[in-house]
All heavy atoms as an XYZ file, in Angstrom:
640
protein
N     124.698     56.663    134.019
C     124.508     57.893    133.301
C     125.063     57.769    131.884
O     126.080     57.051    131.692
C     125.210     58.992    134.068
C     125.082     60.400    133.496
S     125.815     61.680    134.502
C     124.432     62.727    134.674
N     124.472     58.463    131.011
C     124.984     58.470    129.600
C     126.258     59.214    129.457
O     126.689     59.868    130.430
C     123.848     59.143    128.758
O     123.758     60.461    129.119
C     122.589     58.430    128.784
N     126.829     59.169    128.292
C     128.058     59.894    127.977
C     127.789     61.390    128.201
O     126.822     61.935    127.680
C     128.491     59.567    126.563
C     129.636     60.469    126.079
N     130.888     60.359    126.517
C     129.602     61.531    125.225
C     131.622     61.306    126.006
N     130.875     61.993    125.201
N     128.660     62.001    128.913
C     128.557     63.447    129.135
C     129.427     64.173    128.097
O     130.634     64.030    128.049
C     129.051     63.849    130.561
C     128.961     65.379    130.780
C     128.227     63.108    131.623
N     128.797     64.974    127.198
C     129.506     65.666    126.165
C     130.421     66.729    126.826
O     130.206     67.136    127.952
C     128.450     66.390    125.353
C     127.155     65.799    125.788
C     127.360     65.144    127.112
N     131.311     67.210    126.153
C     132.264     68.256    126.466
C     133.279     67.875    127.540
O     133.858     68.801    128.202
C     131.545     69.521    126.885
C     130.638     70.075    125.856
N     131.098     70.816    124.753
C     129.305     70.041    125.761
C     130.084     71.170    124.011
N     128.969     70.698    124.572
N     133.502     66.578    127.736
C     134.596     66.201    128.653
C     135.892     66.667    128.013
O     136.071     66.779    126.838
C     134.613     64.705    128.851
C     133.353     64.236    129.629
C     133.244     62.715    129.754
O     133.444     62.039    128.845
N     132.987     62.324    130.993
N     136.920     66.995    128.945
C     138.133     67.503    128.511
C     138.877     66.701    127.475
O     139.379     67.269    126.485
C     139.062     67.789    129.692
C     138.745     68.966    130.606
C     139.628     68.995    131.791
C     138.762     70.274    129.853
N     138.890     65.446    127.632
C     139.612     64.541    126.657
C     138.875     64.572    125.326
O     139.479     64.387    124.255
C     139.659     63.103    127.191
O     138.375     62.590    127.422
N     137.569     64.825    125.288
C     136.905     64.984    123.981
C     137.086     66.395    123.435
O     137.032     66.535    122.207
C     135.360     64.702    124.200
N     137.159     67.386    124.286
C     137.295     68.715    123.845
C     138.730     69.001    123.234
O     138.883     69.747    122.301
C     137.098     69.727    124.977
C     135.618     69.821    125.462
C     134.696     70.351    124.393
O     134.828     71.583    124.031
O     133.857     69.644    123.875
N     139.710     68.339    123.853
C     141.087     68.439    123.424
C     141.717     67.062    123.177
O     142.602     66.628    123.925
C     141.917     69.155    124.523
C     141.382     70.520    124.929
C     140.961     70.686    126.246
C     141.175     71.521    124.043
C     140.429     71.941    126.700
C     140.697     72.720    124.435
C     140.281     72.947    125.753
N     141.262     66.305    122.196
C     141.656     64.940    121.986
C     143.165     64.836    121.745
O     143.789     63.857    122.152
C     140.919     64.457    120.726
C     140.375     65.693    120.097
C     140.274     66.744    121.144
N     143.810     65.831    121.170
C     145.236     65.795    120.882
C     146.072     66.113    122.168
O     147.240     65.907    122.184
C     145.590     66.808    119.786
C     145.227     68.234    120.206
O     144.139     68.443    120.744
O     146.006     69.167    119.884
N     145.328     66.477    123.212
C     146.019     66.780    124.477
C     145.639     65.834    125.568
O     145.958     66.077    126.772
C     145.690     68.209    124.900
C     145.893     69.302    123.863
C     147.056     70.141    124.238
C     147.248     71.283    123.351
N     148.092     71.030    122.170
N     144.983     64.722    125.232
C     144.436     63.804    126.267
C     145.553     63.261    127.154
O     145.409     63.163    128.375
C     143.673     62.644    125.623
N     146.671     62.904    126.531
C     147.829     62.396    127.312
C     148.350     63.435    128.259
O     148.699     63.207    129.461
C     148.897     61.845    126.371
C     149.952     61.081    127.039
C     150.953     60.506    126.088
O     150.515     59.852    125.137
O     152.167     60.678    126.313
N     148.467     64.673    127.776
C     148.994     65.736    128.601
C     148.048     66.039    129.743
O     148.476     66.395    130.836
C     149.289     66.982    127.775
C     149.971     68.069    128.493
C     150.521     69.185    127.564
C     151.328     70.166    128.415
N     151.908     71.167    127.599
N     146.749     65.977    129.453
C     145.779     66.240    130.534
C     145.973     65.255    131.653
O     145.998     65.619    132.801
C     144.290     66.131    129.923
C     144.034     67.314    129.025
C     143.306     66.088    131.105
C     142.767     67.222    128.198
N     146.050     63.934    131.295
C     146.226     62.891    132.298
C     147.514     63.108    133.096
O     147.542     62.986    134.364
C     146.207     61.548    131.641
N     148.549     63.495    132.408
C     149.833     63.743    133.079
C     149.776     64.970    133.968
O     150.216     64.844    135.126
C     150.979     63.935    131.988
C     152.350     64.159    132.577
C     152.830     65.537    132.403
O     152.401     66.280    131.503
N     153.687     65.963    133.277
N     149.162     66.056    133.522
C     149.083     67.227    134.342
C     148.145     67.045    135.557
O     148.315     67.620    136.577
C     148.635     68.468    133.495
C     149.772     68.904    132.593
S     149.337     70.368    131.657
C     149.390     71.594    132.987
N     147.102     66.215    135.391
C     146.203     65.975    136.524
C     146.978     65.238    137.646
O     146.635     65.402    138.889
C     145.012     65.084    136.122
C     144.049     65.860    135.269
C     142.906     65.008    134.764
O     143.084     63.835    134.562
O     141.840     65.616    134.433
N     147.966     64.518    137.285
C     148.846     63.798    138.329
C     149.947     64.714    138.896
O     150.282     64.513    140.050
C     149.454     62.528    137.676
C     148.472     61.512    137.305
C     147.609     60.988    138.472
O     148.162     60.692    139.511
N     146.329     60.957    138.239
N     150.488     65.583    138.055
C     151.648     66.325    138.472
C     151.413     67.726    138.923
O     152.313     68.392    139.463
C     152.681     66.325    137.330
O     152.221     66.979    136.209
N     150.285     68.255    138.567
C     150.002     69.719    138.876
C     148.715     69.869    139.690
O     147.633     69.644    139.161
C     149.920     70.494    137.537
C     149.751     71.989    137.755
O     148.975     72.467    138.559
N     150.510     72.770    136.929
N     148.851     70.163    140.961
C     147.665     70.190    141.846
C     146.601     71.268    141.367
O     145.389     71.071    141.443
C     148.039     70.490    143.273
N     147.096     72.379    140.900
C     146.166     73.398    140.482
C     145.448     72.992    139.212
O     144.232     73.208    139.179
C     146.957     74.766    140.169
C     146.036     75.873    139.721
N     145.018     76.442    140.445
C     146.014     76.510    138.494
C     144.437     77.370    139.765
N     144.978     77.481    138.525
N     146.150     72.349    138.288
C     145.483     71.853    137.062
C     144.454     70.832    137.499
O     143.368     70.737    136.957
C     146.509     71.262    136.093
C     145.907     70.757    134.845
C     145.805     71.680    133.755
C     145.503     69.501    134.689
C     145.208     71.262    132.574
C     144.897     69.036    133.513
C     144.769     69.918    132.426
N     144.798     69.878    138.408
C     143.863     68.879    138.840
C     142.579     69.439    139.404
O     141.486     68.965    139.187
C     144.570     67.923    139.852
N     142.740     70.505    140.265
C     141.638     71.227    140.800
C     140.732     71.765    139.776
O     139.494     71.694    139.802
C     142.120     72.255    141.804
C     141.001     73.011    142.495
C     141.541     74.076    143.475
C     140.464     74.829    144.119
N     140.061     76.067    143.421
N     141.353     72.466    138.790
C     140.605     73.084    137.681
C     139.882     71.985    136.902
O     138.691     72.142    136.525
C     141.521     73.864    136.737
C     142.046     75.118    137.262
C     143.012     75.756    136.252
C     140.941     76.127    137.644
N     140.525     70.849    136.636
C     139.915     69.764    135.881
C     138.746     69.215    136.585
O     137.708     68.954    135.996
C     141.003     68.746    135.622
O     140.462     67.587    134.996
N     138.950     68.998    137.915
C     137.782     68.451    138.667
C     136.612     69.438    138.734
O     135.411     69.026    138.666
C     138.153     68.121    140.182
C     139.087     66.925    140.177
O     138.997     65.987    139.342
N     139.913     66.875    141.162
N     136.937     70.736    138.844
C     135.885     71.768    138.866
C     135.139     71.780    137.490
O     133.926     71.873    137.411
C     136.517     73.095    139.194
C     135.420     74.195    139.401
C     135.992     75.533    139.870
O     137.282     75.590    140.129
O     135.195     76.463    139.898
N     135.949     71.711    136.417
C     135.341     71.710    135.088
C     134.472     70.503    134.938
O     133.258     70.629    134.474
C     136.469     71.587    134.024
C     135.889     71.494    132.607
C     135.606     72.575    131.862
C     135.681     70.277    132.044
C     135.087     72.479    130.594
C     135.101     70.111    130.803
C     134.782     71.302    129.996
O     134.277     71.139    128.756
N     134.855     69.251    135.344
C     134.023     68.084    135.250
C     132.717     68.330    136.028
O     131.614     67.958    135.613
C     134.796     66.894    135.822
C     135.856     66.403    134.856
O     135.852     66.815    133.658
O     136.722     65.652    135.278
N     132.767     68.905    137.172
C     131.592     69.101    138.031
C     130.616     70.092    137.391
O     129.412     69.827    137.250
C     131.986     69.617    139.362
C     130.885     69.791    140.357
C     131.342     70.257    141.716
O     132.332     69.711    142.249
O     130.745     71.177    142.262
N     131.121     71.195    136.860
C     130.343     72.165    136.202
C     129.731     71.566    134.915
O     128.575     71.764    134.560
C     131.117     73.456    135.867
C     130.341     74.429    135.036
C     131.487     74.151    137.216
N     130.581     70.834    134.132
C     130.128     70.230    132.896
C     128.987     69.251    133.187
O     127.982     69.182    132.415
C     131.282     69.521    132.250
C     130.894     69.012    130.873
O     130.318     69.781    130.042
N     131.241     67.846    130.521
N     129.081     68.468    134.257
C     127.964     67.525    134.610
C     126.664     68.283    134.922
O     125.617     67.876    134.602
C     128.361     66.604    135.781
C     129.314     65.464    135.367
C     129.424     64.471    136.404
N     130.134     65.027    137.600
C     131.494     65.065    137.711
N     132.268     64.573    136.792
N     132.044     65.515    138.795
N     126.880     69.488    135.647
C     125.723     70.277    135.963
C     124.996     70.779    134.711
O     123.754     70.749    134.611
C     126.173     71.493    136.857
O     126.764     70.985    138.040
C     124.987     72.388    137.156
N     125.832     71.258    133.689
C     125.250     71.718    132.418
C     124.578     70.532    131.713
O     123.404     70.730    131.261
C     126.355     72.301    131.550
C     125.782     72.591    130.110
C     126.915     73.568    132.110
N     125.182     69.399    131.714
C     124.581     68.282    131.020
C     123.251     67.886    131.649
O     122.255     67.585    131.018
C     125.560     67.066    131.027
C     125.091     65.864    130.373
N     124.843     65.776    129.058
C     124.740     64.623    130.844
C     124.451     64.572    128.716
N     124.334     63.886    129.813
N     123.240     67.809    132.998
C     121.993     67.471    133.686
C     120.873     68.512    133.404
O     119.683     68.135    133.261
C     122.178     67.310    135.212
C     122.976     66.060    135.569
C     122.982     65.839    137.037
N     123.566     66.896    137.887
C     124.777     66.916    138.223
N     125.618     65.994    137.947
N     125.216     67.999    138.962
N     121.209     69.762    133.258
C     120.251     70.810    132.953
C     119.709     70.596    131.513
O     118.511     70.704    131.233
C     120.868     72.173    133.131
N     120.688     70.300    130.610
C     120.296     70.184    129.175
C     119.438     68.953    128.969
O     118.578     68.972    128.033
C     121.583     70.004    128.348
C     122.376     71.313    128.194
C     123.698     71.008    127.482
O     124.160     69.863    127.304
O     124.294     71.966    127.014
N     119.633     67.873    129.718
C     118.852     66.682    129.595
C     117.603     66.660    130.493
O     116.880     65.668    130.538
C     119.689     65.468    129.831
O     120.249     65.537    131.149
C     120.807     65.355    128.793
N     117.313     67.738    131.175
C     116.222     67.917    132.114
C     116.270     66.849    133.235
O     115.199     66.579    133.877
C     114.896     67.847    131.350
C     114.666     69.106    130.537
O     114.924     70.197    131.032
N     114.177     68.955    129.354
N     117.432     66.371    133.562
C     117.540     65.580    134.769
C     117.477     66.394    136.030
O     116.861     66.031    136.990
C     118.901     64.706    134.683
C     119.182     64.067    136.067
C     118.866     63.734    133.590
N     118.092     67.594    135.957
C     118.086     68.544    136.951
C     117.870     69.947    136.313
O     118.830     70.730    136.130
C     119.347     68.504    137.790
N     116.701     70.218    135.847
C     116.437     71.452    135.124
C     116.687     72.661    135.993
O     116.571     72.617    137.220
C     114.926     71.414    134.724
C     114.372     70.164    135.360
C     115.482     69.414    136.034
N     117.095     73.789    135.355
C     117.265     75.029    136.060
C     116.830     76.105    135.076
O     116.610     75.884    133.928
C     118.774     75.237    136.443
C     119.704     75.191    135.257
S     121.502     75.464    135.782
C     121.777     74.118    136.823
N     116.590     77.353    135.665
C     116.083     78.404    134.843
C     117.228     78.850    133.895
O     118.346     78.533    134.104
C     115.606     79.571    135.769
C     116.657     80.287    136.532
O     117.553     80.836    135.884
O     116.606     80.258    137.766
N     116.705     79.534    132.899
C     117.665     79.923    131.772
C     118.879     80.811    132.255
O     120.003     80.522    131.793
C     116.867     80.793    130.754
C     117.041     80.352    129.355
C     116.192     81.160    128.403
O     114.958     80.805    128.303
O     116.653     82.065    127.816
N     118.645     81.686    133.202
C     119.758     82.530    133.704
C     120.782     81.646    134.444
O     122.014     81.835    134.141
C     119.204     83.653    134.610
C     120.253     84.578    135.133
C     120.947     85.307    133.998
C     119.573     85.597    136.082
N     120.315     80.781    135.316
C     121.268     79.900    135.976
C     122.101     78.989    135.081
O     123.309     78.826    135.205
C     120.520     79.095    137.010
N     121.369     78.465    133.974
C     122.045     77.625    133.070
C     123.075     78.394    132.289
O     124.173     77.911    132.034
C     121.069     76.924    132.095
C     121.643     75.933    131.218
C     120.671     75.152    130.376
O     119.467     75.045    130.751
O     121.111     74.608    129.357
N     122.744     79.615    131.928
C     123.668     80.482    131.246
C     124.902     80.732    132.034
O     126.014     80.768    131.520
C     122.941     81.768    130.846
O     123.842     82.626    130.158
N     124.720     80.983    133.341
C     125.864     81.255    134.200
C     126.748     80.034    134.352
O     127.989     80.165    134.289
C     125.291     81.614    135.617
C     124.792     82.990    135.729
C     125.820     84.076    135.381
O     126.980     84.032    135.812
O     125.472     84.978    134.573
N     126.188     78.862    134.518
C     127.109     77.672    134.583
C     127.791     77.385    133.255
O     128.936     76.920    133.219
C     126.390     76.393    135.111
C     126.031     76.557    136.555
C     125.255     75.941    134.298
N     127.140     77.690    132.109
C     127.814     77.542    130.838
C     128.982     78.514    130.720
O     130.044     78.173    130.186
C     126.792     77.836    129.673
C     125.842     76.745    129.385
C     124.846     77.220    128.347
N     123.817     76.222    128.165
C     123.945     75.275    127.275
N     124.984     75.204    126.433
N     122.974     74.442    127.070
N     128.791     79.766    131.226
C     129.934     80.728    131.145
C     131.078     80.293    132.045
O     132.259     80.407    131.738
C     129.416     82.127    131.681
C     128.856     82.957    130.558
C     128.725     84.404    130.991
N     127.519     84.700    131.751
C     126.289     84.768    131.250
N     126.063     84.675    129.936
N     125.291     85.030    132.058
N     130.760     79.691    133.244
C     131.758     79.224    134.140
C     132.502     78.038    133.495
O     133.816     77.986    133.543
C     131.155     78.739    135.471
C     132.207     78.297    136.469
C     131.537     77.973    137.786
C     132.632     77.621    138.735
N     132.205     77.582    140.153
N     131.783     77.181    132.797
C     132.434     76.058    132.048
C     133.430     76.623    131.008
O     134.527     76.160    130.879
C     131.402     75.154    131.445
C     132.040     73.988    130.671
C     131.025     73.038    130.111
N     130.196     73.695    129.041
C     129.184     73.092    128.398
N     128.863     71.849    128.651
N     128.488     73.703    127.547
N     132.993     77.597    130.242
C     133.753     78.200    129.241
C     135.073     78.825    129.799
O     136.164     78.674    129.245
C     132.999     79.250    128.406
N     134.863     79.533    130.917
C     136.044     80.202    131.588
C     137.061     79.142    132.054
O     138.267     79.297    131.936
C     135.591     81.073    132.720
N     136.576     78.091    132.718
C     137.415     76.993    133.140
C     138.152     76.310    131.919
O     139.364     76.063    132.041
C     136.636     75.943    133.901
C     136.179     76.389    135.298
C     135.123     75.462    135.836
C     137.376     76.417    136.223
N     137.453     76.086    130.875
C     137.997     75.525    129.631
C     139.116     76.392    129.072
O     140.181     75.873    128.742
C     136.888     75.270    128.644
C     137.382     74.536    127.370
C     136.203     74.347    126.477
C     136.634     73.889    125.105
N     135.529     73.787    124.128
N     138.865     77.664    129.099
C     139.904     78.659    128.535
C     141.158     78.627    129.446
O     142.252     78.568    128.944
C     139.349     80.019    128.550
C     138.310     80.277    127.445
O     138.255     79.426    126.485
O     137.641     81.302    127.501
N     140.989     78.584    130.742
C     142.101     78.532    131.664
C     142.829     77.195    131.501
O     144.067     77.168    131.470
C     141.648     78.680    133.143
C     142.793     78.843    134.035
C     142.396     79.198    135.480
O     141.203     79.473    135.703
O     143.226     79.256    136.356
N     142.150     76.100    131.441
C     142.751     74.796    131.259
C     143.522     74.738    129.891
O     144.717     74.287    129.899
C     141.714     73.653    131.320
C     141.240     73.504    132.759
C     142.216     72.362    130.737
C     139.992     72.711    132.913
N     142.920     75.233    128.887
C     143.611     75.233    127.510
C     144.916     76.098    127.657
O     145.926     75.722    127.095
C     142.690     75.813    126.410
C     143.302     75.844    125.093
C     143.442     74.626    124.397
C     143.774     77.027    124.554
C     144.051     74.635    123.134
C     144.381     76.990    123.308
C     144.504     75.737    122.597
O     145.146     75.692    121.328
N     144.835     77.257    128.312
C     146.008     78.057    128.475
C     147.105     77.268    129.150
O     148.333     77.341    128.776
N     146.806     76.474    130.109
C     147.793     75.683    130.880
C     148.330     74.572    129.977
O     149.557     74.270    129.996
C     147.214     75.075    132.106
C     146.956     76.186    133.236
S     146.217     75.489    134.669
C     147.671     74.757    135.512
N     147.462     74.002    129.176
C     147.912     72.812    128.321
C     148.786     73.379    127.194
O     149.672     72.595    126.697
C     146.669     72.187    127.645
C     145.823     71.398    128.589
C     144.529     70.967    127.888
C     146.599     70.135    129.038
N     148.671     74.596    126.721
C     149.441     75.079    125.639
C     150.593     75.978    126.003
O     151.369     76.333    125.121
C     148.512     75.854    124.658
O     147.862     76.943    125.340
C     147.443     74.963    124.006
N     150.695     76.263    127.323
C     151.766     77.096    127.826
C     153.153     76.409    127.507
O     153.285     75.154    127.787
C     151.635     77.264    129.314
C     152.578     78.221    129.896
C     152.235     78.451    131.384
C     153.171     79.460    131.991
N     152.780     79.595    133.411
N     154.138     77.130    127.037
C     155.418     76.510    126.787
C     156.083     76.199    128.110
O     155.953     76.885    129.073
C     156.265     77.530    126.042
C     155.831     77.796    124.590
C     155.864     76.558    123.743
O     156.834     75.739    123.808
O     154.936     76.338    122.950
N     156.767     75.071    128.063
C     157.439     74.570    129.337
C     158.669     75.415    129.669
O     159.218     76.061    128.842
C     157.856     73.141    129.117
């Protein structure tokens, strides 16, 4: 498969190390990260017509990806 855009490390390059660390130390963060990756791959497959979906369904998964990204960003920037 080709490079999938919007991966967390590409979205937050300055937080790549913290993402890796939190994926190992925080089960909730790891779950969110895995869910984000799954939803992101779904969006990518729809955009590249590998697994096309109707406009409404694609819009919904894009919204889900944005919500997960917002939650993940909140966890990454939360003061210790």
